C-alpha positions in Angstrom: 32.8 13.4 -167.5 32.0 16.6 -169.9 33.1 17.5 -173.5 32.6 20.4 -175.3 32.0 20.8 -179.3 30.9 23.8 -181.4 27.6 23.9 -181.7 25.0 23.3 -184.2 21.4 23.6 -184.5 19.5 20.3 -184.3 22.8 18.2 -183.8 22.3 14.6 -182.3 25.2 12.5 -181.9 25.0 8.8 -181.2 28.7 7.8 -181.1 30.3 4.5 -179.8 33.1 5.0 -178.1 35.1 2.2 -176.9 37.0 3.5 -173.1 37.8 1.3 -170.4 36.5 2.3 -167.0 37.4 0.3 -163.8 37.9 -2.8 -165.7 34.8 -2.7 -168.4 34.7 -1.0 -171.6 32.1 1.5 -171.8 29.6 2.8 -175.2 28.6 6.3 -174.6 26.2 8.2 -176.7 27.1 12.5 -176.9 23.9 14.7 -177.0 24.3 18.9 -177.7 22.4 20.2 -175.0 21.3 22.6 -177.4 21.8 26.1 -175.6 23.1 27.9 -178.3 26.6 29.0 -177.5 29.6 28.0 -179.2 30.8 25.2 -176.5 27.6 23.4 -175.5 28.2 21.0 -173.1 27.8 16.9 -174.2 26.6 14.6 -171.9 28.6 11.2 -171.9 26.1 8.3 -171.7 25.9 4.4 -171.1 23.4 3.7 -174.0 21.3 5.4 -176.9 18.2 6.9 -176.0 15.1 5.3 -174.9 12.1 7.0 -176.1 8.5 7.5 -174.2 5.7 9.6 -175.2 3.3 11.0 -173.4 1.1 14.5 -173.3 1.9 16.8 -170.9 5.4 16.3 -169.4 6.2 17.8 -165.5 9.7 18.2 -164.6 9.8 18.1 -160.3 8.1 16.3 -157.9 7.5 19.4 -154.9 4.1 20.6 -154.6 3.2 22.2 -157.5 4.5 19.5 -160.1 2.4 16.7 -158.0 -0.6 19.6 -157.7 -0.5 20.1 -161.5 0.1 16.0 -162.3 -3.1 15.5 -159.9 -5.1 18.1 -161.3 -4.5 17.0 -165.1 -5.1 13.4 -164.5 -8.2 14.0 -162.6 -9.1 16.1 -165.8 -8.2 13.3 -168.2 -5.0 14.4 -169.4 -2.4 11.9 -170.0 0.4 13.8 -167.6 3.6 12.3 -166.5 5.9 13.8 -163.3 9.4 13.2 -164.0 11.5 13.7 -160.8 15.3 13.9 -160.4 15.8 12.4 -156.5 15.1 9.0 -156.7 12.1 9.6 -154.2 9.9 12.1 -153.3 11.3 14.0 -151.0 11.4 12.4 -147.6 12.2 15.3 -145.4 11.6 19.1 -146.1 11.4 20.5 -142.3 8.8 22.8 -143.2 4.9 22.9 -142.7 2.7 24.8 -145.2 -0.2 27.2 -144.1 -3.1 26.9 -146.4 -5.5 29.4 -145.8 -9.0 30.3 -147.7 -7.4 31.0 -151.4 -5.1 27.3 -150.3 -8.5 25.3 -150.0 -10.1 27.0 -152.5 -7.5 26.2 -155.2 -7.0 22.6 -153.5 -11.3 21.9 -154.4 -10.2 23.2 -157.7 -7.3 20.5 -158.3 -9.3 17.6 -156.9 -13.0 17.6 -155.2 -12.3 16.8 -151.9 -8.7 17.2 -151.7 -8.8 20.0 -149.0 -11.0 17.4 -146.3 -7.6 15.4 -147.1 -5.0 17.6 -146.0 -7.2 18.8 -142.9 -6.8 15.5 -142.0 -3.3 15.8 -141.8 -2.9 18.9 -140.4 -4.3 22.0 -137.8 -6.4 24.3 -138.0 -6.0 28.0 -136.9 -7.0 31.0 -139.0 -5.5 28.5 -141.8 -4.5 25.0 -141.8 -0.8 23.7 -141.3 0.4 20.8 -142.7 4.1 19.4 -142.8 5.0 20.1 -146.7 6.4 16.5 -146.6 3.0 14.5 -145.5 1.0 16.8 -148.3 3.7 16.1 -150.9 2.3 12.2 -150.2 -1.0 13.1 -150.1 -0.9 14.4 -153.5 0.8 11.5 -154.6 -1.0 8.6 -153.5 -3.9 10.3 -155.1 -2.2 9.4 -159.0 -1.2 6.2 -160.1 2.6 5.3 -159.0 3.2 4.9 -163.0 2.6 8.4 -164.1 5.5 9.5 -161.6 8.9 8.5 -162.1 11.8 9.2 -159.8 15.6 9.4 -161.0 14.9 11.2 -163.6 16.9 14.2 -164.2 16.4 16.8 -167.4 19.6 17.2 -169.2 17.7 19.8 -171.9 14.8 19.6 -174.0 14.5 21.1 -177.8 11.6 21.9 -180.1 10.5 19.9 -183.0 9.0 21.5 -186.5 5.4 20.1 -185.4 5.5 21.4 -182.0 6.3 18.6 -179.9 9.2 19.1 -177.7 11.9 16.1 -177.0 12.9 16.4 -172.9 16.2 14.7 -172.4 16.3 13.1 -169.1 19.7 11.2 -167.6 18.3 8.1 -165.8 20.1 6.4 -162.6 19.7 3.5 -161.1 17.3 2.9 -158.2 19.9 3.2 -155.3 20.2 6.7 -156.3 24.1 6.2 -157.2 25.5 9.1 -160.0 26.4 6.1 -161.5 24.7 6.8 -165.1 22.4 3.7 -166.0 20.6 4.9 -169.5 19.2 8.0 -171.0 15.8 8.8 -172.0 14.1 11.1 -174.8 10.0 11.9 -173.8 7.7 13.3 -176.8 5.5 15.8 -175.4 3.1 18.2 -176.2 3.6 20.4 -173.0 6.7 20.6 -170.9 6.0 21.8 -167.6 8.5 23.6 -165.8 7.8 22.7 -162.0 11.2 21.8 -160.8 12.0 24.4 -157.8 14.0 27.7 -157.7 16.8 26.1 -158.7 14.8 25.0 -161.8 16.8 23.3 -164.8 14.0 24.3 -167.0 14.2 27.9 -166.4 17.9 27.6 -166.4 17.5 26.7 -170.2 14.8 29.0 -171.3 16.2 32.3 -169.5 19.4 31.5 -167.7 19.1 33.6 -164.9 20.1 32.4 -161.4 18.1 32.9 -157.6 18.8 36.1 -155.9 19.8 35.6 -152.6 17.9 38.0 -149.7 20.7 38.3 -147.2 18.9 36.1 -144.7 19.2 32.6 -143.2 16.7 29.9 -141.9 17.2 27.5 -139.1 14.2 25.3 -139.4 12.8 21.5 -138.1 9.3 20.0 -137.7 9.9 17.4 -135.3 7.2 14.3 -134.2 5.6 15.9 -131.1 2.5 14.1 -130.4 2.5 15.1 -127.0 3.1 18.7 -127.1 6.6 18.5 -125.2 8.8 20.5 -127.4 7.4 23.8 -127.6 6.7 25.7 -124.2 3.7 27.5 -123.8 2.2 26.8 -127.8 -0.8 25.1 -127.7 -2.4 23.0 -130.6 -4.1 25.3 -132.7 -1.5 28.1 -131.5 0.9 30.1 -133.6 3.6 32.4 -131.3 5.6 34.7 -133.3 8.5 36.6 -131.8 10.4 39.5 -133.4 13.1 41.1 -132.6 12.9 45.0 -134.0 16.4 45.9 -133.4 18.3 42.6 -134.0 16.1 42.2 -137.1 15.2 38.7 -135.9 12.1 36.7 -135.3 10.6 32.9 -134.8 7.9 31.6 -134.9 6.3 28.7 -133.1 3.4 26.1 -133.9 1.7 22.9 -134.3 0.9 21.4 -137.7 -1.0 18.4 -136.5 1.0 15.9 -134.1 4.4 17.8 -135.3 5.9 20.7 -133.9 7.3 23.3 -136.3 10.3 26.2 -134.9 11.5 28.2 -137.6 14.8 30.9 -136.7 15.1 33.6 -139.3 18.3 34.8 -139.1 24.3 23.5 -136.8 22.2 23.4 -133.7 25.2 24.9 -132.2 25.1 27.9 -134.7 21.3 28.2 -133.7 22.1 28.5 -130.3 24.5 30.7 -130.9 22.4 33.3 -132.8 20.0 34.0 -129.8 22.4 34.2 -127.5 21.9 36.8 -124.5 18.3 37.5 -126.1 15.2 38.4 -123.7 11.9 36.5 -124.6 13.6 33.9 -126.4 13.9 30.9 -123.9 10.5 29.0 -125.7 13.0 28.9 -128.9 16.1 27.9 -127.0 14.6 25.1 -125.1 12.9 23.6 -128.9 16.2 24.0 -130.3 18.2 21.8 -127.5 15.0 19.5 -127.6 15.4 18.8 -131.1 18.0 16.3 -132.9 20.8 18.5 -134.7 20.4 15.4 -138.1 17.0 17.1 -137.9 17.6 20.7 -138.2 18.0 22.3 -141.8 19.9 25.7 -142.6 19.1 27.5 -145.6 19.8 30.4 -147.4 16.5 33.0 -148.1 16.4 33.5 -151.9 13.8 34.2 -154.3 13.4 34.9 -158.2 12.8 38.3 -160.3 10.0 38.4 -161.7 9.2 37.9 -165.9 7.1 39.2 -168.4 6.7 35.8 -169.8 6.6 32.1 -168.1 7.3 30.6 -171.9 8.9 30.5 -174.8 8.4 31.4 -177.6 6.6 28.1 -178.9 4.2 28.3 -176.0 5.2 24.9 -175.7 7.4 25.0 -172.8 5.9 26.6 -169.4 7.0 27.2 -166.3 4.9 27.5 -162.6 5.3 27.2 -159.1 9.0 28.3 -157.9 10.3 27.6 -161.0 8.4 30.9 -162.1 7.6 32.6 -159.2 9.7 32.0 -156.2 9.3 34.7 -153.3 10.2 35.6 -149.8 8.6 33.2 -147.4 7.8 36.0 -145.1 3.7 36.9 -146.5 3.3 32.9 -146.6 2.1 32.5 -149.6 4.4 29.8 -151.6 2.2 26.9 -151.8 -0.6 28.6 -152.0 0.2 30.1 -155.5 1.8 26.7 -156.1 -1.6 25.0 -156.2 -3.3 28.5 -157.7 -1.1 27.5 -160.6 -2.3 24.1 -160.9 -5.7 25.2 -160.1 -5.7 27.3 -163.4 -3.6 26.0 -165.5 -5.7 22.6 -165.5 -8.6 24.5 -166.1 -7.7 26.2 -169.5 -5.9 22.7 -170.5 -9.3 21.0 -169.5 -10.9 23.5 -172.0 -9.1 22.4 -174.5 -8.8 18.6 -174.1 -12.5 18.4 -174.6 -13.6 17.0 -178.1 -9.6 16.1 -179.1 -8.7 19.5 -179.4 -5.1 19.1 -177.8 -3.4 20.6 -180.5 0.0 23.0 -180.9 -2.3 25.9 -181.6 -5.1 25.6 -178.7 -2.0 24.4 -176.3 -0.5 28.3 -177.0 -3.9 29.7 -176.3 -4.0 28.3 -173.1 -0.9 28.8 -172.1 -1.7 32.6 -173.2 -4.8 32.5 -171.0 -2.7 31.0 -168.3 -0.1 34.0 -168.4 -2.3 37.0 -168.7 -4.0 35.4 -165.3 -1.1 34.6 -163.6 1.8 36.8 -164.0 0.0 40.4 -163.2 -1.3 38.5 -159.7 2.3 37.0 -159.1 4.6 40.2 -160.1 2.6 41.9 -157.6 2.6 39.3 -154.5 6.6 38.4 -155.5 7.0 42.8 -155.3 5.0 42.2 -152.1 6.8 39.7 -150.5 10.1 41.0 -151.8 9.2 44.6 -149.9 8.6 42.5 -146.5 12.7 41.6 -145.8 12.1 45.5 -144.9 15.9 45.5 -146.1 16.0 48.6 -147.5 18.5 47.5 -150.7 14.7 45.5 -151.6 12.6 48.3 -150.9 11.9 51.0 -153.6 11.9 54.6 -152.1 8.2 55.2 -152.1 7.2 51.8 -150.0 10.3 53.9 -147.2 8.1 56.5 -147.1 4.9 55.0 -146.1 4.2 55.9 -142.8 3.1 52.8 -140.3 -0.3 53.4 -140.9 0.0 53.2 -144.9 2.1 50.2 -144.4 -0.5 48.5 -142.2 -3.1 49.2 -144.8 -1.5 48.1 -147.4 -0.6 45.0 -145.4 -4.2 44.2 -144.9 -5.3 45.2 -148.5 -2.7 42.5 -149.8 -4.4 39.4 -147.6 -8.2 41.0 -148.8 -6.9 40.8 -152.3 -5.0 37.4 -152.5 -7.9 35.6 -150.3 -10.5 37.0 -152.1 -9.2 34.6 -155.2 -9.9 33.5 -157.4 -12.2 36.6 -157.5 -9.4 39.7 -159.1 -6.6 37.6 -159.7 -4.7 40.3 -161.5 -5.3 43.1 -158.8 -7.9 44.3 -156.8 -9.9 47.6 -158.5 -10.8 49.0 -155.1 -7.8 48.7 -153.4 -4.8 51.6 -153.0 -1.9 49.5 -153.9 -3.1 46.5 -155.3 -5.2 47.4 -158.2 
């Protein structure tokens, strides 16, 4: 149930209301969400706030959140992660490709991490790993006491001393929508690593993801004997592009798992390729896949931002929350690892000698943005142009000759794979200076 009241700054109302629901009397606590509008939402909870204090609070248990948790904990920073789901995701139906930049960032997060990942996947020109297995591997390297599931962020507010109060709805262990209690977490730095639908970004920026007018059907299926993907061997990537119909599909293996992606319910996926020539391999893979294992997703991205932090520098976005991009160039997971690596290095400097102060944290966040935002703006723009949709391409991109477009693509890969050199741009390139 939601209630509305007129907004007043720094308002905290804990009101005991007796109300019958299914024969029980509830004690409700109402807390203003501090968005600043005149009709701010008020959340009803069953008990007064439970309080906790941590050095760094990370919202979101995806790749970016787990990677930065591991990186900070490795450096002695007291970070905790808060995930809204009852458990870390058990199935994503996707695999990630970790190229040279990903390996460099993984080693920067924690020495030996790239070796752990290599044992989970398949090497080609890059390392392919089932996304769920990557999450599990990252989580296993951190004490489970630092990962708090069933914690959904409601809102946050700033305190005068530079700290941030993050307010979470904590649900019961079964994942029921029935509210159990409400927790307030006091932290020096709140990191929003909660993906493309970020609750942290919603409060900070209040914008929405952009639909790219494309849909993926995809799955990852356990196939140790390589029976599903016809003609595709371990370590191979099969890509088929139909230029006339603006569709493509990918077949590949990530360790013992078969991956297929159709970019454009089992029945709907098969209907999309009806009558296509040269698509028999994908048709066989779809038919061999349990319908329940097939995921259908709208492809979306986020518009680039000039800042990823709030005015105080005590709330920061990373990963897809900051720079979700079209999946075509395959840089999403790698740049999440880059974010974790670079942020951890900067905060490690701050943490040395007990200097984890408001001013030093703000300086570290500012340096992080100076490094990462110019790089990610270029990468986001290039990824969007890779959709090859005129609505997302500026005129100069549409006018590139095939040779110029190819050169741009090669320069992009050369630049991003030089990480951590020239993070903000390649001075020797034509398109990515």
